[in-house]
Wavefront OBJ file of the C-alpha trace (Angstrom):
o trace
v 0.000 0.000 0.000
v 1.182 3.506 -0.749
v 2.370 5.563 2.148
v 0.568 8.830 1.492
v 2.321 12.000 2.605
v -0.226 14.577 1.472
v -3.236 15.983 3.241
v -4.620 19.413 2.429
v -5.833 20.424 -1.026
v -6.267 24.101 -1.745
v -8.085 23.453 -5.015
v -9.660 20.228 -6.213
v -8.076 18.244 -9.004
v -9.563 15.775 -11.447
v -6.719 14.767 -13.735
v -3.186 15.837 -14.418
v -0.297 14.997 -16.672
v 2.638 15.753 -14.364
v 4.752 13.242 -12.531
v 8.030 13.876 -10.755
v 10.532 12.828 -8.083
v 12.485 14.070 -5.080
v 15.758 12.343 -4.164
v 16.717 12.769 -0.511
v 20.251 12.817 0.854
v 19.630 9.487 2.596
v 18.663 7.820 -0.696
v 14.890 7.833 -0.322
v 13.115 8.656 -3.584
v 9.735 10.315 -3.146
v 7.383 10.313 -6.116
v 4.615 12.730 -7.087
v 1.605 11.492 -9.029
v -0.698 13.222 -11.516
v -2.840 14.755 -8.780
v 0.060 16.213 -6.844
v 0.052 13.509 -4.166
v 3.465 12.591 -2.745
v 4.439 9.013 -1.885
v 7.234 7.208 -0.105
v 7.072 3.762 -1.735
v 10.411 2.430 -0.556
v 12.333 3.492 -3.657
v 16.024 3.980 -2.933
v 18.803 5.616 -4.910
v 21.686 7.586 -3.440
v 22.193 11.028 -4.986
v 25.632 10.157 -6.392
v 24.021 7.282 -8.325
v 21.812 9.682 -10.281
v 23.596 10.810 -13.414
v 20.786 12.667 -15.171
v 17.312 13.716 -14.140
v 14.392 14.950 -16.172
v 10.765 15.428 -15.236
v 9.315 11.926 -14.969
v 12.539 9.959 -15.325
v 16.100 9.652 -14.150
v 19.178 7.805 -15.356
v 21.363 5.980 -12.846
v 25.104 5.318 -12.841
v 24.635 2.090 -14.800
v 22.712 3.974 -17.524
v 19.480 2.304 -16.460
v 16.302 4.314 -16.868
v 13.807 4.772 -14.035
v 10.419 6.325 -14.756
v 7.367 7.445 -12.775
v 3.841 6.751 -13.988
v 0.699 8.802 -13.470
v -0.025 6.995 -10.179
v 3.374 7.794 -8.685
v 4.786 4.291 -9.174
v 8.454 4.065 -10.116
v 9.734 1.530 -12.629
v 13.289 0.400 -13.306
v 13.708 -0.450 -16.986
v 15.919 -3.483 -16.425
v 14.773 -5.173 -19.629
v 15.204 -2.089 -21.815
v 18.337 -1.140 -23.706
v 20.699 1.032 -21.737
v 20.326 4.775 -22.076
v 22.851 6.311 -24.523
v 26.114 7.367 -22.917
v 25.789 10.960 -24.060
v 22.420 12.628 -23.572
v 22.532 15.977 -25.294
v 19.133 17.314 -24.187
v 16.478 16.259 -21.716
v 13.060 17.595 -20.789
v 10.114 16.493 -18.700
v 9.110 13.523 -20.839
v 11.922 13.050 -23.355
v 15.661 12.961 -23.846
v 17.786 13.194 -26.975
v 21.068 11.415 -27.651
v 24.170 13.126 -28.967
v 23.383 11.703 -32.398
v 19.877 13.173 -32.512
v 17.658 10.226 -31.569
v 14.732 11.174 -29.338
v 13.413 8.898 -26.589
v 10.035 9.683 -25.007
v 8.232 8.542 -21.848
v 4.443 8.398 -21.727
v 2.198 8.991 -18.716
v 2.337 5.278 -17.830
v 6.131 5.328 -17.653
v 6.702 3.427 -20.915
v 9.706 4.262 -23.075
v 9.469 4.910 -26.826
v 12.135 5.623 -29.435
v 11.872 7.903 -32.450
v 12.105 6.095 -35.764
v 14.826 8.263 -37.290
v 18.304 8.290 -35.795
v 19.425 11.855 -36.577
v 16.105 13.698 -36.771
v 16.758 15.829 -33.667
v 20.460 16.428 -33.982
v 20.148 20.193 -34.408
v 18.003 21.492 -31.550
v 17.483 25.252 -31.526
v 15.105 25.607 -28.568
v 14.326 23.157 -25.755
v 11.255 23.121 -23.525
v 9.881 20.638 -21.022
v 7.610 18.812 -23.481
v 8.668 20.338 -26.789
v 11.612 21.342 -28.948
v 12.254 23.531 -31.954
v 14.553 21.636 -34.293
v 16.048 22.083 -37.707
v 14.074 20.241 -40.345
v 15.193 19.274 -43.817
v 12.820 19.024 -46.760
v 14.918 18.028 -49.724
v 17.790 20.489 -49.776
v 15.900 23.128 -47.848
v 16.363 23.753 -44.124
v 13.736 25.227 -41.827
v 12.727 25.245 -38.173
v 9.860 23.113 -36.887
v 8.062 22.820 -33.537
v 7.745 19.290 -32.163
v 5.632 18.411 -29.117
v 5.859 15.209 -27.054
v 2.320 14.281 -26.011
v 1.119 12.503 -22.864
v 1.087 9.284 -24.919
v 4.767 9.680 -25.773
v 4.052 10.576 -29.400
v 6.139 13.162 -31.236
v 3.963 15.518 -33.277
v 4.968 18.422 -35.478
v 2.802 21.480 -34.859
v 2.300 24.436 -37.173
v 0.977 27.499 -35.342
v -0.483 30.264 -37.548
v 1.160 33.609 -36.872
v 3.970 32.179 -34.743
v 7.519 32.913 -35.830
v 9.630 30.213 -34.214
v 12.679 32.467 -34.382
v 10.958 34.817 -31.907
v 10.651 32.241 -29.104
v 12.931 33.521 -26.354
v 12.047 31.755 -23.072
v 10.596 28.313 -22.376
v 8.973 26.438 -19.511
v 7.600 22.936 -19.289
v 4.457 23.377 -21.388
v 4.629 27.043 -22.319
v 6.916 29.602 -23.944
v 7.122 33.329 -24.613
v 8.154 35.349 -27.650
v 10.083 38.565 -28.127
v 6.707 40.269 -28.668
v 5.621 39.346 -25.133
v 3.073 36.756 -26.233
v 2.794 33.625 -24.102
v 1.824 30.317 -25.712
v 0.674 27.203 -23.875
v 0.876 23.567 -24.970
v -1.763 20.973 -24.182
v -1.014 17.368 -23.262
v -2.309 16.197 -26.641
v -0.056 18.528 -28.603
v -2.092 21.656 -29.347
v -0.509 25.113 -28.998
v -2.524 28.154 -27.904
v -1.758 31.871 -27.935
v -2.614 33.694 -24.694
v -2.405 37.185 -26.163
v -5.749 37.951 -24.476
v -4.052 37.492 -21.070
v -1.740 40.432 -21.699
v 1.971 40.571 -22.354
v 4.547 38.529 -20.451
v 8.229 39.365 -20.339
v 9.768 35.912 -20.493
v 12.979 37.154 -18.932
v 11.101 38.103 -15.764
v 9.235 34.815 -15.373
v 10.365 32.510 -12.592
v 9.623 29.160 -14.133
v 8.660 25.653 -13.139
v 7.339 22.944 -15.421
v 3.608 23.642 -15.588
v 3.660 26.909 -13.661
v 5.476 30.222 -13.307
v 5.331 33.422 -11.289
v 4.810 36.846 -12.852
v 3.009 40.106 -12.076
v 2.607 39.120 -8.415
v 0.751 35.903 -9.226
v 1.402 32.202 -9.585
v 0.120 30.960 -12.947
v -0.509 27.336 -13.849
v -0.966 25.796 -17.285
v -3.562 23.041 -17.452
v -3.353 19.846 -19.482
v -5.831 21.473 -21.878
v -3.600 24.489 -22.340
v -5.575 26.807 -20.056
v -3.586 29.577 -18.384
v -4.811 30.428 -14.884
v -3.735 32.693 -12.050
v -4.114 30.397 -9.039
v -2.394 32.170 -6.149
v -0.764 35.391 -5.026
v 3.005 35.277 -4.633
v 2.601 37.461 -1.534
v 0.655 34.640 0.139
v 3.187 32.002 -0.891
v 6.317 33.835 0.191
v 9.740 33.428 -1.388
v 10.113 30.366 -3.611
v 13.523 28.734 -3.274
v 13.279 25.796 -5.715
v 11.181 25.398 -8.869
v 10.483 21.791 -9.910
v 8.416 20.327 -12.725
v 5.056 20.321 -10.920
v 6.067 21.502 -7.465
v 7.982 24.218 -5.673
v 9.613 24.688 -2.293
v 9.443 27.936 -0.343
v 12.191 29.476 1.711
v 10.289 28.724 4.926
v 10.214 24.994 4.108
v 6.740 24.522 2.619
v 6.147 22.256 -0.366
v 3.419 22.901 -2.929
v 2.471 20.650 -5.822
v 0.567 21.727 -8.918
v -1.342 19.556 -11.362
v -1.854 20.638 -14.915
v -5.573 20.850 -14.211
v -4.658 23.909 -12.145
v -4.732 22.407 -8.656
v -2.270 23.680 -6.072
v -1.634 21.652 -2.938
v 0.187 22.564 0.235
v 1.876 19.267 1.068
v 3.050 18.446 4.598
v 6.517 16.979 4.081
v 8.059 14.656 6.665
v 11.535 15.809 5.691
v 13.468 19.041 6.088
v 14.103 21.132 3.007
v 17.832 20.708 3.593
v 17.431 16.923 3.230
v 16.419 17.212 -0.432
v 19.394 16.530 -2.709
v 17.909 16.297 -6.213
v 14.508 16.924 -7.743
v 12.727 16.723 -11.095
v 13.162 19.843 -13.157
v 13.052 21.078 -16.720
l 1 2 3 4 5 6 7 8 9 10 11 12 13 14 15 16 17 18 19 20 21 22 23 24 25 26 27 28 29 30 31 32 33 34 35 36 37 38 39 40 41 42 43 44 45 46 47 48 49 50 51 52 53 54 55 56 57 58 59 60 61 62 63 64 65 66 67 68 69 70 71 72 73 74 75 76 77 78 79 80 81 82 83 84 85 86 87 88 89 90 91 92 93 94 95 96 97 98 99 100 101 102 103 104 105 106 107 108 109 110 111 112 113 114 115 116 117 118 119 120 121 122 123 124 125 126 127 128 129 130 131 132 133 134 135 136 137 138 139 140 141 142 143 144 145 146 147 148 149 150 151 152 153 154 155 156 157 158 159 160 161 162 163 164 165 166 167 168 169 170 171 172 173 174 175 176 177 178 179 180 181 182 183 184 185 186 187 188 189 190 191 192 193 194 195 196 197 198 199 200 201 202 203 204 205 206 207 208 209 210 211 212 213 214 215 216 217 218 219 220 221 222 223 224 225 226 227 228 229 230 231 232 233 234 235 236 237 238 239 240 241 242 243 244 245 246 247 248 249 250 251 252 253 254 255 256 257 258 259 260 261 262 263 264 265 266 267 268 269 270 271 272 273 274 275 276 277 278 279 280 281
């Protein structure tokens, strides 16, 4: 049975796409499920054994992949091929080898490999669940936006009116442009302009995976691409660490956020100083 470490919900949640991990100094690995619940399920990995860490996965010293599913369960991919020695880029739900092969992880923790070996060799922009990469059509080169969906599929998205060269700052499932327009990305791969929400200076955003702070508010991005102001930064206090779907405040409080827009104040049985590594973008 799961040992549940969460109690109070500030907003209700129905479904979410985010999963993540916290690695403690003593080797305990806490997992966070799609609803922002935190679990201690007896997973163990000392910090020095973690070589790379994304959103819902980590790579250990033996190049074995460990993933977290939507229920907070961790899986060790003992039967899978070893992770490439050189990972050039990694996000929340994907990583890319030095030679341009993309590997994706779906919401159930399953690993998938892109068909083409060198398709993502030239990455121009990296986000948590998306990349802008150079694309060749015949002898012509151009930039293309690729999104990794909750099912682990890689989809190319064409957004009318969006100049990919103007993307200047990225989060997990959102990005801003030099014109101050913020775009959100849904779990199924759709991209939405939030020009009606006003302008956002990407340089001033303090970013997590599916959330950020700006203009005195904490904003979350839902799995459907909805942008919502869910809390006042004055009420939250100073945020010390920004994770994929959680953040830690300077006074030691932990909050988790689902992509449905739920924010939870989670009682943590460990001191902030005991956290060694955590999922990030």
